[in-house]
ZASEKE-114550 format. One record per residue (C-alpha): residue number from 1; residue in three letters; x, y, z. Coordinates in steps of 0.25 Angstrom, whole numbers, plus 5000, padded with zeros to 4 digits. Layout:
N
bakol,zaza,east,north,up
NUM,ALA,X,Y,Z
...
# end
This chain:
777
bakol,zaza,east,north,up
1,UNK,4866,5075,4893
2,UNK,4879,5081,4893
3,UNK,4883,5091,4904
4,UNK,4886,5105,4900
5,UNK,4900,5109,4900
6,UNK,4905,5114,4914
7,UNK,4916,5122,4919
8,UNK,4923,5115,4930
9,UNK,4925,5123,4943
10,UNK,4940,5123,4946
11,UNK,4943,5123,4961
12,UNK,4954,5132,4966
13,UNK,4954,5142,4955
14,UNK,4961,5155,4958
15,UNK,4954,5167,4964
16,UNK,4955,5175,4951
17,UNK,4949,5164,4943
18,UNK,4936,5164,4951
19,UNK,4933,5178,4946
20,UNK,4939,5185,4958
21,UNK,4930,5178,4968
22,UNK,4934,5167,4978
23,UNK,4927,5155,4975
24,UNK,4921,5146,4987
25,UNK,4919,5133,4980
26,UNK,4914,5120,4986
27,UNK,4916,5109,4976
28,UNK,4913,5095,4976
29,UNK,4923,5090,4966
30,UNK,4938,5090,4970
31,UNK,4948,5096,4960
32,UNK,4956,5083,4962
33,UNK,4944,5074,4960
34,UNK,4944,5064,4949
35,UNK,4930,5069,4946
36,UNK,4933,5084,4946
37,UNK,4932,5094,4934
38,UNK,4947,5092,4933
39,UNK,4945,5078,4928
40,UNK,4934,5081,4919
41,UNK,4932,5094,4911
42,UNK,4917,5092,4913
43,UNK,4916,5090,4927
44,UNK,4909,5100,4936
45,UNK,4913,5104,4950
46,UNK,4900,5107,4958
47,UNK,4901,5120,4966
48,UNK,4893,5117,4979
49,UNK,4896,5115,4994
50,UNK,4892,5103,5001
51,UNK,4878,5103,5009
52,UNK,4878,5089,5015
53,UNK,4871,5090,5028
54,UNK,4859,5081,5025
55,UNK,4868,5069,5023
56,UNK,4873,5070,5038
57,UNK,4868,5065,5051
58,UNK,4864,5075,5062
59,UNK,4877,5077,5069
60,UNK,4885,5077,5056
61,UNK,4875,5087,5050
62,UNK,4879,5096,5062
63,UNK,4893,5095,5059
64,UNK,4891,5097,5044
65,UNK,4883,5109,5047
66,UNK,4894,5115,5055
67,UNK,4904,5112,5044
68,UNK,4895,5118,5034
69,UNK,4892,5131,5042
70,UNK,4907,5132,5044
71,UNK,4910,5130,5029
72,UNK,4900,5141,5025
73,UNK,4905,5151,5035
74,UNK,4920,5148,5031
75,UNK,4916,5150,5016
76,UNK,4909,5163,5020
77,UNK,4921,5168,5028
78,UNK,4931,5164,5017
79,UNK,4922,5171,5006
80,UNK,4920,5184,5013
81,UNK,4935,5184,5017
82,UNK,4940,5181,5003
83,UNK,4931,5193,4998
84,UNK,4938,5202,5007
85,UNK,4952,5198,5002
86,UNK,4949,5195,4987
87,UNK,4951,5209,4982
88,UNK,4966,5208,4986
89,UNK,4968,5197,4975
90,UNK,4965,5207,4964
91,UNK,4977,5215,4967
92,UNK,4987,5216,4955
93,UNK,5000,5214,4963
94,UNK,4995,5205,4973
95,UNK,5005,5203,4985
96,UNK,5010,5190,4988
97,UNK,5002,5188,5001
98,UNK,4989,5191,4994
99,UNK,4992,5181,4983
100,UNK,4995,5171,4993
101,UNK,4982,5174,5000
102,UNK,4974,5174,4987
103,UNK,4980,5160,4983
104,UNK,4976,5155,4997
105,UNK,4962,5160,4996
106,UNK,4961,5154,4982
107,UNK,4966,5141,4986
108,UNK,4956,5140,4998
109,UNK,4945,5144,4989
110,UNK,4947,5132,4980
111,UNK,4948,5123,4993
112,UNK,4934,5128,4998
113,UNK,4929,5115,4992
114,UNK,4922,5103,4999
115,UNK,4931,5092,4995
116,UNK,4921,5080,4991
117,UNK,4923,5067,4998
118,UNK,4924,5056,4988
119,UNK,4920,5042,4993
120,UNK,4924,5031,4983
121,UNK,4915,5019,4982
122,UNK,4925,5009,4977
123,UNK,4920,4995,4973
124,UNK,4919,4984,4963
125,UNK,4908,4983,4953
126,UNK,4895,4979,4960
127,UNK,4900,4981,4974
128,UNK,4888,4990,4976
129,UNK,4895,5004,4976
130,UNK,4883,5011,4968
131,UNK,4873,5004,4978
132,UNK,4881,5009,4990
133,UNK,4882,5023,4984
134,UNK,4867,5024,4981
135,UNK,4864,5019,4995
136,UNK,4874,5029,5002
137,UNK,4867,5040,4993
138,UNK,4853,5035,4997
139,UNK,4850,5034,4982
140,UNK,4847,5019,4980
141,UNK,4848,5017,4965
142,UNK,4855,5030,4961
143,UNK,4867,5023,4955
144,UNK,4865,5010,4947
145,UNK,4865,4998,4955
146,UNK,4864,4983,4952
147,UNK,4864,4970,4960
148,UNK,4871,4962,4950
149,UNK,4882,4971,4943
150,UNK,4890,4983,4943
151,UNK,4883,4996,4940
152,UNK,4891,5008,4940
153,UNK,4900,5009,4928
154,UNK,4908,5021,4931
155,UNK,4913,5030,4943
156,UNK,4902,5038,4949
157,UNK,4903,5049,4959
158,UNK,4891,5053,4967
159,UNK,4889,5065,4976
160,UNK,4878,5074,4982
161,UNK,4877,5089,4981
162,UNK,4867,5100,4985
163,UNK,4861,5100,4971
164,UNK,4847,5094,4969
165,UNK,4850,5087,4956
166,UNK,4855,5073,4954
167,UNK,4867,5074,4944
168,UNK,4876,5065,4937
169,UNK,4888,5069,4928
170,UNK,4894,5058,4919
171,UNK,4908,5061,4915
172,UNK,4913,5054,4902
173,UNK,4927,5051,4898
174,UNK,4933,5062,4889
175,UNK,4935,5058,4874
176,UNK,4950,5056,4877
177,UNK,4947,5047,4888
178,UNK,4937,5039,4881
179,UNK,4946,5037,4868
180,UNK,4956,5032,4878
181,UNK,4946,5022,4883
182,UNK,4942,5018,4869
183,UNK,4956,5014,4866
184,UNK,4957,5005,4878
185,UNK,4943,4999,4875
186,UNK,4948,4996,4860
187,UNK,4960,4989,4866
188,UNK,4952,4978,4872
189,UNK,4946,4975,4858
190,UNK,4959,4974,4850
191,UNK,4958,4959,4848
192,UNK,4946,4950,4846
193,UNK,4946,4939,4856
194,UNK,4936,4929,4862
195,UNK,4927,4936,4873
196,UNK,4929,4930,4886
197,UNK,4922,4931,4899
198,UNK,4932,4941,4904
199,UNK,4932,4950,4892
200,UNK,4925,4962,4899
201,UNK,4935,4972,4895
202,UNK,4933,4970,4881
203,UNK,4918,4969,4882
204,UNK,4919,4983,4889
205,UNK,4927,4989,4878
206,UNK,4917,4984,4868
207,UNK,4905,4990,4876
208,UNK,4912,5003,4879
209,UNK,4915,5006,4864
210,UNK,4902,5002,4859
211,UNK,4895,5010,4869
212,UNK,4902,5023,4864
213,UNK,4904,5020,4850
214,UNK,4893,5009,4846
215,UNK,4893,4995,4841
216,UNK,4906,4991,4835
217,UNK,4915,5001,4842
218,UNK,4923,4990,4847
219,UNK,4928,4987,4833
220,UNK,4932,5001,4830
221,UNK,4946,5006,4831
222,UNK,4951,5017,4841
223,UNK,4952,5027,4830
224,UNK,4938,5024,4825
225,UNK,4932,5026,4838
226,UNK,4940,5039,4840
227,UNK,4933,5045,4828
228,UNK,4920,5038,4831
229,UNK,4907,5045,4836
230,UNK,4902,5039,4849
231,UNK,4889,5032,4848
232,UNK,4885,5039,4860
233,UNK,4884,5054,4863
234,UNK,4895,5059,4872
235,UNK,4894,5073,4879
236,UNK,4904,5083,4875
237,UNK,4906,5086,4889
238,UNK,4908,5071,4893
239,UNK,4899,5074,4904
240,UNK,4884,5069,4906
241,UNK,4876,5077,4916
242,UNK,4864,5072,4922
243,UNK,4855,5080,4932
244,UNK,4841,5077,4938
245,UNK,4833,5080,4950
246,UNK,4830,5065,4953
247,UNK,4840,5054,4958
248,UNK,4832,5043,4950
249,UNK,4833,5051,4937
250,UNK,4848,5053,4938
251,UNK,4850,5039,4942
252,UNK,4843,5034,4929
253,UNK,4851,5044,4920
254,UNK,4864,5041,4927
255,UNK,4862,5026,4927
256,UNK,4866,5023,4912
257,UNK,4879,5031,4914
258,UNK,4884,5024,4926
259,UNK,4878,5010,4926
260,UNK,4887,4999,4921
261,UNK,4880,4995,4908
262,UNK,4891,4986,4902
263,UNK,4886,4973,4897
264,UNK,4872,4977,4900
265,UNK,4867,4986,4889
266,UNK,4875,4988,4877
267,UNK,4875,4999,4867
268,UNK,4862,5002,4860
269,UNK,4854,4996,4872
270,UNK,4848,5002,4884
271,UNK,4835,5009,4879
272,UNK,4834,5024,4875
273,UNK,4846,5031,4867
274,UNK,4849,5040,4879
275,UNK,4850,5028,4889
276,UNK,4859,5021,4878
277,UNK,4868,5033,4877
278,UNK,4870,5034,4892
279,UNK,4873,5019,4893
280,UNK,4883,5020,4882
281,UNK,4891,5031,4888
282,UNK,4897,5022,4899
283,UNK,4911,5020,4893
284,UNK,4913,5035,4893
285,UNK,4909,5038,4907
286,UNK,4920,5042,4916
287,UNK,4913,5045,4929
288,UNK,4900,5050,4935
289,UNK,4897,5061,4945
290,UNK,4883,5060,4952
291,UNK,4878,5071,4961
292,UNK,4866,5070,4970
293,UNK,4858,5080,4978
294,UNK,4862,5082,4993
295,UNK,4860,5069,5000
296,UNK,4855,5065,5014
297,UNK,4865,5053,5014
298,UNK,4878,5058,5008
299,UNK,4885,5072,5011
300,UNK,4888,5081,4999
301,UNK,4902,5081,4995
302,UNK,4904,5066,4996
303,UNK,4906,5060,4982
304,UNK,4905,5045,4980
305,UNK,4913,5039,4969
306,UNK,4909,5025,4964
307,UNK,4923,5019,4961
308,UNK,4925,5007,4953
309,UNK,4933,4996,4960
310,UNK,4944,4994,4950
311,UNK,4945,5006,4941
312,UNK,4941,5007,4927
313,UNK,4946,5002,4913
314,UNK,4944,5017,4908
315,UNK,4957,5024,4910
316,UNK,4951,5037,4915
317,UNK,4940,5031,4924
318,UNK,4951,5023,4930
319,UNK,4959,5035,4933
320,UNK,4947,5041,4939
321,UNK,4945,5028,4947
322,UNK,4959,5030,4953
323,UNK,4958,5045,4956
324,UNK,4944,5043,4962
325,UNK,4949,5033,4972
326,UNK,4960,5043,4977
327,UNK,4950,5054,4977
328,UNK,4941,5047,4987
329,UNK,4940,5051,5002
330,UNK,4934,5038,5005
331,UNK,4933,5025,4998
332,UNK,4923,5014,5000
333,UNK,4927,5000,4995
334,UNK,4914,4994,4991
335,UNK,4912,4978,4991
336,UNK,4900,4969,4990
337,UNK,4898,4960,5002
338,UNK,4899,4948,4993
339,UNK,4913,4952,4988
340,UNK,4919,4959,5000
341,UNK,4929,4948,5003
342,UNK,4940,4944,4993
343,UNK,4937,4953,4982
344,UNK,4950,4959,4976
345,UNK,4943,4971,4971
346,UNK,4940,4976,4985
347,UNK,4955,4974,4989
348,UNK,4959,4982,4977
349,UNK,4948,4993,4980
350,UNK,4953,4994,4994
351,UNK,4967,4995,4989
352,UNK,4963,5007,4981
353,UNK,4956,5013,4993
354,UNK,4969,5012,5001
355,UNK,4977,5018,4991
356,UNK,4967,5030,4990
357,UNK,4970,5032,5005
358,UNK,4985,5032,5003
359,UNK,4986,5041,4991
360,UNK,4972,5047,4989
361,UNK,4961,5055,4997
362,UNK,4955,5043,5003
363,UNK,4954,5042,5018
364,UNK,4944,5032,5020
365,UNK,4941,5018,5015
366,UNK,4928,5011,5018
367,UNK,4924,4996,5013
368,UNK,4909,4995,5010
369,UNK,4903,4981,5009
370,UNK,4890,4982,5001
371,UNK,4878,4973,5000
372,UNK,4878,4967,5014
373,UNK,4863,4963,5012
374,UNK,4869,4952,5003
375,UNK,4873,4944,5016
376,UNK,4865,4931,5016
377,UNK,4862,4925,5030
378,UNK,4863,4911,5024
379,UNK,4877,4914,5019
380,UNK,4881,4921,5032
381,UNK,4876,4909,5040
382,UNK,4884,4899,5031
383,UNK,4897,4908,5033
384,UNK,4894,4909,5048
385,UNK,4889,4895,5053
386,UNK,4891,4899,5067
387,UNK,4881,4911,5066
388,UNK,4868,4911,5073
389,UNK,4857,4903,5066
390,UNK,4847,4914,5068
391,UNK,4856,4924,5062
392,UNK,4848,4934,5053
393,UNK,4852,4940,5040
394,UNK,4854,4954,5047
395,UNK,4864,4948,5057
396,UNK,4871,4941,5046
397,UNK,4873,4954,5038
398,UNK,4878,4961,5051
399,UNK,4887,4950,5054
400,UNK,4893,4950,5040
401,UNK,4894,4965,5041
402,UNK,4902,4965,5054
403,UNK,4911,4954,5049
404,UNK,4913,4961,5036
405,UNK,4917,4974,5043
406,UNK,4927,4967,5052
407,UNK,4934,4958,5041
408,UNK,4934,4968,5030
409,UNK,4939,4980,5039
410,UNK,4950,4972,5044
411,UNK,4954,4967,5030
412,UNK,4954,4982,5025
413,UNK,4962,4987,5036
414,UNK,4972,4977,5034
415,UNK,4973,4980,5019
416,UNK,4974,4995,5023
417,UNK,4985,4993,5033
418,UNK,4994,4987,5022
419,UNK,4994,5000,5015
420,UNK,4990,5011,5025
421,UNK,4995,5013,5040
422,UNK,4986,5006,5050
423,UNK,4983,5019,5057
424,UNK,4977,5026,5045
425,UNK,4963,5031,5047
426,UNK,4957,5023,5035
427,UNK,4963,5010,5041
428,UNK,4958,5013,5055
429,UNK,4944,5017,5050
430,UNK,4933,5010,5059
431,UNK,4922,5008,5048
432,UNK,4930,5003,5037
433,UNK,4919,4993,5031
434,UNK,4905,4995,5029
435,UNK,4895,4984,5025
436,UNK,4883,4990,5018
437,UNK,4870,4986,5012
438,UNK,4863,4996,5002
439,UNK,4852,4986,5000
440,UNK,4848,4985,5015
441,UNK,4849,5000,5015
442,UNK,4838,5002,5005
443,UNK,4830,4990,5009
444,UNK,4833,4986,5023
445,UNK,4829,4971,5026
446,UNK,4840,4967,5035
447,UNK,4849,4978,5038
448,UNK,4846,4991,5045
449,UNK,4850,5004,5038
450,UNK,4862,5006,5048
451,UNK,4866,4991,5045
452,UNK,4867,4994,5030
453,UNK,4879,5004,5034
454,UNK,4875,5014,5023
455,UNK,4873,5024,5034
456,UNK,4887,5021,5039
457,UNK,4893,5024,5026
458,UNK,4886,5037,5025
459,UNK,4891,5040,5039
460,UNK,4905,5038,5034
461,UNK,4903,5048,5023
462,UNK,4897,5059,5031
463,UNK,4908,5058,5041
464,UNK,4919,5058,5030
465,UNK,4911,5070,5024
466,UNK,4911,5078,5037
467,UNK,4926,5075,5040
468,UNK,4930,5080,5026
469,UNK,4921,5092,5028
470,UNK,4927,5096,5041
471,UNK,4941,5094,5036
472,UNK,4938,5103,5024
473,UNK,4932,5114,5032
474,UNK,4944,5114,5042
475,UNK,4954,5115,5030
476,UNK,4947,5126,5023
477,UNK,4946,5134,5036
478,UNK,4960,5132,5039
479,UNK,4964,5138,5025
480,UNK,4954,5150,5027
481,UNK,4961,5153,5040
482,UNK,4974,5153,5033
483,UNK,4969,5163,5023
484,UNK,4963,5172,5034
485,UNK,4976,5172,5042
486,UNK,4984,5175,5030
487,UNK,4975,5188,5028
488,UNK,4977,5192,5042
489,UNK,4992,5190,5040
490,UNK,4992,5199,5028
491,UNK,4984,5209,5037
492,UNK,4995,5208,5048
493,UNK,5006,5211,5038
494,UNK,4999,5224,5034
495,UNK,4997,5228,5048
496,UNK,5012,5225,5051
497,UNK,5020,5231,5040
498,UNK,5035,5230,5040
499,UNK,5046,5220,5037
500,UNK,5042,5206,5034
501,UNK,5046,5197,5046
502,UNK,5058,5188,5041
503,UNK,5053,5175,5036
504,UNK,5066,5168,5033
505,UNK,5065,5160,5046
506,UNK,5052,5154,5043
507,UNK,5056,5151,5028
508,UNK,5068,5144,5033
509,UNK,5061,5136,5043
510,UNK,5050,5132,5034
511,UNK,5060,5128,5023
512,UNK,5068,5120,5032
513,UNK,5055,5112,5037
514,UNK,5051,5110,5022
515,UNK,5064,5104,5020
516,UNK,5063,5095,5032
517,UNK,5049,5091,5028
518,UNK,5055,5087,5014
519,UNK,5066,5079,5020
520,UNK,5056,5072,5030
521,UNK,5047,5069,5018
522,UNK,5058,5063,5010
523,UNK,5062,5054,5022
524,UNK,5048,5049,5023
525,UNK,5047,5046,5008
526,UNK,5060,5040,5008
527,UNK,5054,5029,5017
528,UNK,5047,5024,5004
529,UNK,5060,5021,4998
530,UNK,5063,5007,5004
531,UNK,5049,5003,5004
532,UNK,5048,5006,4989
533,UNK,5061,4998,4987
534,UNK,5054,4986,4994
535,UNK,5042,4988,4985
536,UNK,5051,4988,4973
537,UNK,5057,4975,4977
538,UNK,5044,4969,4979
539,UNK,5038,4974,4966
540,UNK,5050,4968,4959
541,UNK,5048,4955,4965
542,UNK,5033,4954,4962
543,UNK,5031,4961,4949
544,UNK,5031,4948,4941
545,UNK,5020,4943,4950
546,UNK,5012,4956,4949
547,UNK,5012,4956,4934
548,UNK,5008,4941,4933
549,UNK,4996,4943,4943
550,UNK,4991,4954,4933
551,UNK,4993,4944,4921
552,UNK,4986,4933,4929
553,UNK,4973,4942,4930
554,UNK,4969,4939,4916
555,UNK,4977,4926,4913
556,UNK,4965,4918,4909
557,UNK,4958,4930,4902
558,UNK,4958,4931,4887
559,UNK,4956,4946,4887
560,UNK,4967,4949,4898
561,UNK,4977,4953,4887
562,UNK,4968,4965,4883
563,UNK,4967,4969,4898
564,UNK,4982,4968,4899
565,UNK,4983,4977,4887
566,UNK,4973,4987,4893
567,UNK,4982,4987,4906
568,UNK,4994,4990,4897
569,UNK,4987,5001,4890
570,UNK,4983,5008,4903
571,UNK,4998,5007,4908
572,UNK,4996,4995,4917
573,UNK,4982,4998,4923
574,UNK,4969,4994,4918
575,UNK,4955,4990,4924
576,UNK,4949,4978,4917
577,UNK,4934,4974,4919
578,UNK,4939,4960,4920
579,UNK,4953,4961,4927
580,UNK,4950,4974,4935
581,UNK,4961,4983,4938
582,UNK,4975,4979,4933
583,UNK,4987,4988,4936
584,UNK,5000,4982,4933
585,UNK,5008,4995,4938
586,UNK,5001,4994,4952
587,UNK,5003,4979,4953
588,UNK,5018,4981,4950
589,UNK,5019,4992,4960
590,UNK,5011,4985,4971
591,UNK,5023,4979,4979
592,UNK,5029,4993,4980
593,UNK,5016,4999,4985
594,UNK,5015,4988,4995
595,UNK,5029,4992,5000
596,UNK,5026,5007,5002
597,UNK,5011,5009,5004
598,UNK,5012,5009,5020
599,UNK,5023,5019,5020
600,UNK,5017,5027,5009
601,UNK,5004,5028,5018
602,UNK,5012,5032,5030
603,UNK,5019,5043,5023
604,UNK,5006,5049,5018
605,UNK,4997,5046,5030
606,UNK,4989,5057,5036
607,UNK,4986,5051,5049
608,UNK,4994,5045,5061
609,UNK,5007,5051,5055
610,UNK,5020,5044,5057
611,UNK,5035,5048,5054
612,UNK,5034,5042,5040
613,UNK,5022,5051,5037
614,UNK,5024,5063,5028
615,UNK,5012,5070,5035
616,UNK,5020,5070,5048
617,UNK,5031,5077,5041
618,UNK,5022,5087,5036
619,UNK,5016,5089,5049
620,UNK,5029,5091,5056
621,UNK,5033,5101,5045
622,UNK,5020,5109,5047
623,UNK,5022,5109,5063
624,UNK,5036,5114,5062
625,UNK,5033,5125,5052
626,UNK,5021,5130,5060
627,UNK,5029,5129,5073
628,UNK,5040,5138,5067
629,UNK,5029,5148,5062
630,UNK,5024,5149,5077
631,UNK,5038,5151,5082
632,UNK,5041,5161,5071
633,UNK,5028,5169,5075
634,UNK,5032,5169,5089
635,UNK,5046,5174,5087
636,UNK,5042,5185,5077
637,UNK,5028,5189,5083
638,UNK,5022,5185,5070
639,UNK,5007,5189,5069
640,UNK,4998,5178,5073
641,UNK,4990,5178,5060
642,UNK,5003,5175,5052
643,UNK,5006,5164,5061
644,UNK,4992,5158,5059
645,UNK,4993,5159,5044
646,UNK,5007,5152,5044
647,UNK,5002,5141,5053
648,UNK,4988,5139,5045
649,UNK,4995,5141,5031
650,UNK,5005,5130,5035
651,UNK,4994,5120,5038
652,UNK,4987,5124,5024
653,UNK,5001,5121,5017
654,UNK,5002,5108,5024
655,UNK,4989,5103,5020
656,UNK,4991,5107,5005
657,UNK,5004,5099,5006
658,UNK,4997,5087,5011
659,UNK,4987,5088,4999
660,UNK,4999,5088,4989
661,UNK,5005,5076,4996
662,UNK,4991,5069,4995
663,UNK,4992,5071,4980
664,UNK,5007,5067,4979
665,UNK,5006,5054,4987
666,UNK,4996,5049,4976
667,UNK,5007,5051,4965
668,UNK,5018,5045,4974
669,UNK,5010,5033,4977
670,UNK,5006,5030,4962
671,UNK,5020,5033,4957
672,UNK,5024,5018,4959
673,UNK,5013,5013,4950
674,UNK,5014,5024,4940
675,UNK,5029,5022,4939
676,UNK,5027,5007,4936
677,UNK,5017,5011,4926
678,UNK,5026,5021,4919
679,UNK,5037,5011,4918
680,UNK,5028,5000,4912
681,UNK,5020,5009,4902
682,UNK,5029,5006,4890
683,UNK,5027,4991,4894
684,UNK,5012,4993,4894
685,UNK,5012,5000,4881
686,UNK,5020,4988,4874
687,UNK,5011,4978,4880
688,UNK,4998,4985,4876
689,UNK,5003,4984,4861
690,UNK,5003,4968,4861
691,UNK,4994,4962,4852
692,UNK,4991,4948,4846
693,UNK,4992,4934,4851
694,UNK,4995,4931,4866
695,UNK,4993,4946,4869
696,UNK,4992,4943,4884
697,UNK,5004,4935,4885
698,UNK,5012,4945,4877
699,UNK,5007,4957,4886
700,UNK,5010,4949,4899
701,UNK,5024,4945,4894
702,UNK,5027,4960,4890
703,UNK,5022,4966,4903
704,UNK,5029,4955,4911
705,UNK,5042,4957,4904
706,UNK,5041,4973,4904
707,UNK,5038,4974,4918
708,UNK,5050,4964,4922
709,UNK,5059,4973,4913
710,UNK,5054,4986,4920
711,UNK,5056,4980,4934
712,UNK,5070,4976,4931
713,UNK,5072,4991,4926
714,UNK,5067,4996,4940
715,UNK,5052,4999,4937
716,UNK,5049,4997,4952
717,UNK,5061,5006,4956
718,UNK,5057,5017,4947
719,UNK,5043,5016,4953
720,UNK,5049,5018,4967
721,UNK,5058,5029,4963
722,UNK,5046,5036,4957
723,UNK,5038,5035,4970
724,UNK,5050,5041,4978
725,UNK,5052,5052,4968
726,UNK,5037,5055,4970
727,UNK,5040,5056,4985
728,UNK,5051,5065,4982
729,UNK,5042,5074,4974
730,UNK,5032,5075,4985
731,UNK,5044,5079,4994
732,UNK,5048,5090,4985
733,UNK,5033,5095,4983
734,UNK,5031,5096,4998
735,UNK,5043,5104,4999
736,UNK,5040,5113,4988
737,UNK,5026,5115,4992
738,UNK,5029,5118,5006
739,UNK,5040,5128,5003
740,UNK,5031,5135,4993
741,UNK,5019,5136,5003
742,UNK,5026,5138,5016
743,UNK,5036,5148,5011
744,UNK,5025,5155,5003
745,UNK,5017,5156,5016
746,UNK,5029,5162,5023
747,UNK,5031,5172,5012
748,UNK,5017,5177,5013
749,UNK,5017,5178,5028
750,UNK,5029,5187,5028
751,UNK,5025,5195,5015
752,UNK,5023,5210,5016
753,UNK,5013,5218,5007
754,UNK,5008,5232,5004
755,UNK,4993,5228,5004
756,UNK,4985,5237,5013
757,UNK,4980,5231,5026
758,UNK,4966,5236,5022
759,UNK,4964,5226,5011
760,UNK,4966,5214,5020
761,UNK,4954,5210,5027
762,UNK,4954,5206,5042
763,UNK,4949,5191,5042
764,UNK,4952,5188,5057
765,UNK,4937,5186,5060
766,UNK,4936,5176,5049
767,UNK,4948,5169,5053
768,UNK,4943,5167,5067
769,UNK,4930,5162,5063
770,UNK,4935,5152,5054
771,UNK,4946,5148,5064
772,UNK,4934,5146,5074
773,UNK,4927,5137,5064
774,UNK,4939,5129,5062
775,UNK,4941,5126,5077
776,UNK,4926,5123,5078
777,UNK,4927,5113,5066
# end
């Protein structure tokens, strides 16, 4: 049943757009989220504030209750204070200082959002992600599970809220996205060839086209399918909305949309027409949002994301795969105990998680080994002949758990330390590996509840949630204090009319320090130059082997030429059902990344700063500027409220700068791969056109020759220059932003106006109350 069209709430809209009223919005979808309204016109942003106390232990509840009371009080103070000020924003000729105040309040209003915590469950098919998530939520069979095969066919996002309803929203590919997918699917059917055991990509294409267009769709042309009417009903909104009061009912209704049905039930099978319609929508599903009522086990505001291990063959879903990894605060790499060692997939997933720590929002990595109940006493005794003869199954499992934690944690730390500084918080994390058993959690026969370690994972979630909540409150309180001190500053100006104090001294000092920071940042970034040169040399020496390794993946497969064509069609990146993720651009860039990643991580690190860290230079700039403000205040008898505003607003400006750097470092890091992709795109276009006899050999020959030519024509050197230019852009952006914000702040603090003092409220009591709460927090 299609969802009615909805109007997305847009966080951060201006005061005048909100009908003259300041909006306090506590939203659970971040504007930058890959699942936000910005990324899907039909997506809805729920307006509600978190009430998650029941999911916490007694001591944690007390802390949360304290946070909630503070949050409620802060909201009331801000709302009442804003009402005292809002009439000033209706002035026709608004003075500069009031415009500045209005903009600060509007910005703060949009930030009164409880940023959700995204926890990504990152694992291969069949690793037990859905079973683990069901258990964490204490909903045993809510998501489809199976003991023999992969069950979840798409990315699923699950959270809890204060509603009493169980709700699922199934978002479909847009028509444009789907037709792009149709073109890709048809490309696998261009030639008739004998089916072989590894022909999964072609079989998938046939099933997907038949599911949407009916029998024989695989024999039709792209132009035919563009004009064809689908054999299934596709809602105009491209969203299917399911609501119910019972978990079991929603689970049943949701099952056909997210269960992996490929190869199990074809078009026309599966029972009633409605159920068949639901099953046949699977090729169109982009992702699914599921919302459950408030839980005693998981705090509200935590969003779990079931992330496929290697991405998706669909271009849009694969883009979401990449973005969702970078959006996560915490990433859990999930592995079946029987495949925990030697599996390349786990290494690749860990690699993606480490990259997310380097360039995304991730600050935590956890390795979760599932299905510990599979440990056999007989096998354990065979592997450990010196073990006591009377050893029980329980003890065998516990010994295995202990050994796994030690060995796997050591291996993961060693892997992290090749790319991250050894003193990074995530590397030093004590509980890096968890060994769980969902089966024993539900039906304890050998392990105790505590030994299943489900409760330990929930503890980790709660601690993460409280930490984010505290940080959120602290930052919002500091920003409110800045606004209140600014009001007091303007109040003081009216009480002390006269010539504006000369501000040239501060302008000159701040401008000098900005220039010094720019030069320091440039010297920090220049350290990358020699490392990039080393990486370029290494890439030049290894590119032939890299490309040969990619060709060797499908050397013995009849259908690999079609996979290679798909790789070329997607500009060097494709996720195959047989050969998994193939990324020529990244493979070629790998030696350069290996040469620079440690320095890159050092430059952008946030803890244990060194002289090579950009944050250390920013902190030094902030300290120097605030120090000069205090000296200036002493020398000129500046009013205390002005000084406090300058100090607090400087902190706000610095945090805004840090957020911009976070966004920019992703672009810097990815510039190497994107530069190589851009250089090779014409080669990919030509290779994609190859038809006829010996297609594989022709594509292989063309790609190998083209890459060799581009390497001789400085492909890797161009990638290096592109990264260095990105660093230069960041230097300029930092300088420009700081000049605008810092000098703008000084301009306001020294401005004069004719606004009568009577129209400016006295917010000293409110200021002091929030300051006391901040100290208590």
